[in-house]
C-alpha positions as CSV (number, residue, x, y, z in Angstrom):
1,M,146.0,289.3,294.0
2,Y,149.6,289.6,295.3
3,Q,151.0,289.6,291.7
4,D,148.7,292.5,290.8
5,L,149.3,294.6,293.9
6,K,153.1,294.2,293.9
7,K,153.3,296.1,290.6
8,T,152.1,299.2,292.4
9,F,152.6,298.7,296.1
10,S,155.3,297.3,298.4
11,W,155.7,296.9,302.2
12,S,157.6,294.5,304.4
13,S,154.7,292.1,305.3
14,M,152.8,292.6,302.1
15,K,152.6,288.9,301.0
16,R,151.4,287.8,304.5
17,D,148.9,290.6,304.8
18,I,147.4,289.8,301.4
19,A,147.2,286.1,302.3
20,E,145.4,286.9,305.6
21,Y,143.0,289.2,303.8
22,V,142.2,286.6,301.1
23,T,141.7,283.9,303.8
24,A,139.1,286.1,305.6
25,C,137.4,287.3,302.4
26,L,134.2,285.3,301.8
27,T,134.0,286.4,298.1
28,C,137.6,285.3,297.6
29,Q,136.9,281.9,299.1
30,K,133.8,281.4,296.8
31,A,135.9,282.4,293.8
32,K,138.6,279.9,294.5
33,V,138.7,277.2,291.8
34,E,138.8,274.3,294.2
35,N,135.5,275.6,295.8
36,Q,133.6,275.6,292.5
37,K,131.6,272.6,291.1
38,P,132.7,271.3,287.8
39,R,130.6,272.6,284.9
40,G,129.8,269.1,283.5
41,L,128.7,268.5,279.9
42,G,125.9,271.0,279.8
43,D,122.5,270.6,278.3
44,P,122.0,268.0,275.5
45,V,121.7,269.4,272.0
46,M,118.4,268.5,270.4
47,E,118.4,268.2,266.6
48,V,115.5,270.1,264.9
49,R,114.2,268.5,261.7
């Protein structure tokens, strides 16, 4: 998020403010890679004859 916003905006405590926002954001926490379950191998493929 910081990398995207710094292209357009800038203020002295920007990095800290964004970090605090992301920490408090439930959607952001759910989207974090370490909070997601691995996808696994998926469904087995059945051969049709």
